C-alpha positions as CSV (number, residue, x, y, z in Angstrom):
1,M,66.6,179.0,80.3
2,L,69.6,177.0,79.3
3,S,69.4,174.9,76.1
4,L,70.1,171.2,76.0
5,A,73.3,171.9,74.0
6,T,74.5,174.2,76.7
7,D,73.8,171.7,79.5
8,L,75.4,168.9,77.5
9,D,78.5,171.1,76.9
10,A,78.9,172.0,80.6
11,L,78.6,168.4,81.7
12,T,81.0,167.2,79.0
13,R,83.6,169.8,80.1
14,F,83.1,168.7,83.8
15,G,83.4,165.0,82.8
16,R,86.5,165.6,80.8
17,A,88.1,167.3,83.8
18,L,87.2,164.5,86.1
19,A,88.3,161.8,83.6
20,D,91.9,162.1,84.8
21,P,93.0,161.3,88.4
22,I,95.6,164.2,88.4
23,R,92.9,166.7,87.4
24,C,90.6,165.4,90.0
25,R,93.4,165.8,92.6
26,I,94.0,169.4,91.4
27,L,90.3,170.3,91.6
28,L,90.0,168.7,95.1
29,T,93.1,170.6,96.3
30,L,91.9,173.9,94.9
31,R,88.6,173.3,96.5
32,E,90.3,173.8,99.8
33,D,92.6,176.7,98.9
34,P,93.9,178.6,95.9
35,A,97.6,177.7,95.1
36,H,100.6,178.7,93.2
37,P,101.8,176.2,90.5
38,A,105.1,175.4,92.2
39,A,103.4,174.6,95.6
40,L,100.7,172.7,93.8
41,A,103.2,170.6,91.9
42,D,105.1,169.8,95.1
43,L,102.0,169.0,97.0
44,L,100.7,166.6,94.3
45,E,104.2,165.2,93.7
46,I,104.2,165.8,89.9
47,S,106.4,167.8,87.6
48,R,105.6,171.4,86.9
49,T,105.4,170.6,83.2
50,R,102.8,167.9,83.8
51,L,100.9,170.2,86.2
52,S,101.0,173.0,83.6
53,N,99.4,170.7,81.0
54,H,96.6,169.7,83.4
55,L,96.0,173.3,84.5
56,A,95.7,174.3,80.8
57,C,93.0,171.6,80.4
58,L,91.1,172.8,83.5
59,R,91.3,176.4,82.3
60,D,90.0,175.4,78.8
61,C,87.2,173.5,80.5
62,G,86.4,176.7,82.4
63,L,86.8,175.1,85.8
64,V,89.9,177.0,87.1
65,V,91.2,180.5,86.6
66,A,94.7,182.0,86.8
67,V,94.8,185.0,89.1
68,P,97.9,187.3,88.7
69,V,99.4,188.1,92.2
70,G,102.3,190.4,91.7
71,R,104.8,188.6,89.5
72,R,103.3,185.2,90.2
73,T,100.1,183.4,89.2
74,R,97.7,181.7,91.6
75,Y,95.1,179.1,90.6
76,E,91.7,178.8,92.0
77,L,88.3,177.3,91.1
78,A,86.5,179.5,88.6
79,D,83.4,179.5,90.9
80,E,83.0,178.4,94.5
81,R,79.9,176.4,93.5
82,L,82.3,174.0,91.7
83,G,83.7,173.0,95.1
84,H,80.2,172.3,96.4
85,A,79.5,170.3,93.2
86,L,82.7,168.2,93.8
87,D,81.6,167.5,97.4
88,D,78.1,166.6,96.3
89,L,79.3,164.4,93.5
90,R,81.8,162.6,95.7
91,T,79.2,162.1,98.4
92,A,76.6,160.8,95.9
93,V,79.1,158.3,94.3
94,L,80.2,157.0,97.7
95,A,76.6,156.5,98.7
96,V,75.9,154.2,95.8
97,E,76.1,150.6,96.6
98,T,79.7,149.6,95.9
99,D,78.9,146.0,95.2
100,R,77.0,146.8,92.0
101,T,79.0,146.9,88.8
102,C,78.0,146.6,85.2
103,A,77.8,143.2,83.7
104,D,80.7,144.1,81.3
105,A,83.1,145.3,84.1
106,E,85.5,142.3,83.8
107,T,85.5,142.0,80.0
108,K,85.6,145.7,79.1
109,D,87.8,146.9,82.0
110,C,85.2,149.5,83.0
111,C,83.4,150.6,86.2
112,R,86.3,149.9,88.5
């Protein structure tokens, strides 16, 4: 059985990854197919340096892995269940009533 600390750590890592729109786009792209960094940077229209920094974060969070393929490296989700989790999370968030926001949304610039 997992401990609360382990559960909290896992959710914190996942939340950290999803906190940035570029990392979200990377995860959603890799959900479809593994990709080489150059192709991924071109597809997402970001620099390779910026992509490299985000991939490092996602690797540190344990969400993506680098797979050597000959002289190149391909990135993919660390586990296929992450793709299902992304789909489930996206579906659940979209299903929530969109006209509900927290009372502090305007003053604290949150929940938008």
